[in-house]
C-alpha positions as CSV (number, residue, x, y, z in Angstrom):
1,M,89.5,53.8,111.8
2,A,91.3,50.7,111.0
3,R,94.2,50.1,108.7
4,Y,96.6,47.4,107.6
5,T,99.6,47.4,110.1
6,G,101.0,44.1,109.1
7,P,104.2,43.6,106.7
8,K,104.2,45.8,103.8
9,V,107.0,44.2,101.9
10,R,105.4,40.9,102.0
11,I,102.3,42.1,100.2
12,S,104.6,43.9,97.7
13,R,106.4,40.7,97.0
14,R,103.0,38.7,96.9
15,L,101.6,41.0,94.3
16,G,104.9,41.7,92.4
17,V,104.7,45.6,92.7
18,N,105.7,48.0,95.1
19,V,102.4,48.8,96.4
20,F,103.2,51.0,99.2
21,E,106.0,53.0,97.3
22,N,108.7,52.8,99.9
23,T,112.5,52.3,99.4
24,K,112.3,49.0,101.6
25,G,109.9,47.7,99.3
26,S,111.6,48.4,96.0
27,K,115.0,46.8,97.4
28,A,113.1,43.7,98.5
29,L,111.7,43.4,94.9
30,E,115.2,43.5,93.4
31,R,116.7,41.1,95.7
32,R,113.8,38.6,95.9
33,P,111.5,38.8,92.8
34,F,109.4,35.9,93.9
35,P,106.5,35.6,96.3
36,P,107.3,35.2,99.9
37,G,106.8,31.9,101.7
38,H,108.0,28.3,101.5
39,H,106.8,27.8,97.8
40,G,107.5,31.2,96.5
41,R,110.6,30.3,94.3
42,S,108.9,27.2,93.1
43,R,105.5,28.8,92.4
44,R,104.2,27.9,88.7
45,K,104.7,30.5,86.2
46,G,101.5,29.4,84.4
47,A,99.0,31.9,82.7
48,G,96.8,31.9,85.6
49,S,93.2,32.4,85.7
50,E,91.0,35.4,84.9
51,Y,89.9,35.2,88.6
52,L,93.5,35.5,89.8
53,A,94.1,38.5,87.6
54,Q,90.9,40.3,89.1
55,M,91.6,39.4,92.7
56,Q,95.1,40.5,92.4
57,E,94.0,43.8,90.9
58,K,91.6,44.3,93.6
59,Q,94.2,43.6,96.3
60,K,96.3,46.1,94.6
61,A,93.7,48.8,94.6
62,K,92.8,48.1,98.3
63,F,96.4,48.3,99.6
64,I,97.0,51.5,97.4
65,Y,94.2,53.5,99.0
66,G,94.7,51.9,102.4
67,L,91.2,50.3,102.6
68,L,89.9,47.3,104.3
69,E,87.8,44.7,102.6
70,R,84.5,46.1,103.8
71,Q,85.5,49.7,103.3
72,F,86.3,49.0,99.7
73,R,83.2,47.0,99.3
74,N,81.0,49.9,100.4
75,L,83.1,52.3,97.8
76,Y,82.3,49.8,95.1
77,K,78.6,49.6,95.8
78,R,78.8,53.5,95.5
79,S,80.6,53.6,92.4
80,V,78.0,51.3,91.0
81,R,75.1,53.8,91.6
82,L,77.0,56.6,90.0
83,T,76.5,57.0,86.1
84,G,79.1,56.3,84.2
85,P,81.8,53.5,84.0
86,T,82.1,51.8,87.5
87,G,85.9,51.4,87.4
88,E,86.3,55.1,86.5
89,N,83.9,56.1,89.4
90,L,85.9,53.8,91.6
91,L,89.1,55.4,91.0
92,R,87.8,58.9,91.2
93,P,87.9,60.4,94.7
94,S,84.6,61.0,96.3
95,P,83.4,64.4,97.5
96,S,83.4,62.9,101.1
97,C,86.8,61.7,101.0
98,A,88.1,65.1,99.7
99,L,85.7,66.9,102.3
100,T,87.6,64.5,105.0
101,T,91.1,65.4,103.6
102,W,90.5,69.0,103.5
103,F,89.3,68.8,107.3
104,T,92.2,66.8,108.3
105,V,94.6,69.5,106.8
106,Q,92.7,72.1,108.4
107,V,92.8,70.6,111.9
108,G,96.5,69.7,111.5
109,Q,97.4,73.3,110.7
110,R,95.5,74.6,113.6
111,L,97.3,72.1,115.8
112,V,100.8,73.3,114.4
113,R,99.6,76.9,115.1
114,K,98.6,76.1,118.6
115,R,101.9,74.3,119.6
116,D,104.0,77.1,118.0
117,N,102.1,79.8,120.1
118,L,102.6,77.9,123.5
C-alpha cells in the first residue's frame, strides 16, 4: 500500500498547521511561519477563495489520515452512500478500517512473541 514519503515539514508549512504532529514540524513552523518556496514570504495575505479553503481542508484531512488521493476519493464515495451527514461519516472510522487495525495489532503481537521465543 502506498503512502506519502516526501518532505513532511514542507506540507505542514504549506498548510500552516503541524499536520504530522512531530517536533520537527512544530519547530519549523515557529521559525518560519510562512509557506515554503521562493514566493512564500511575499504570499498575499488576502481572504482567499472558498475553493482554496475547501482544498486546504481536504489536503489536511488526507495527510492526517495518511491517505492518497484515490483512497480519499473512495472513502468519500463510501461516506456519501451512508445515512447521515457526509462530513461526520467521513471522519467516523469505517468497520473495515477498524478490522484492519485489529488484524495488524494481532499479527504484530504474534511476531513479537515468536521473536521472543527464539
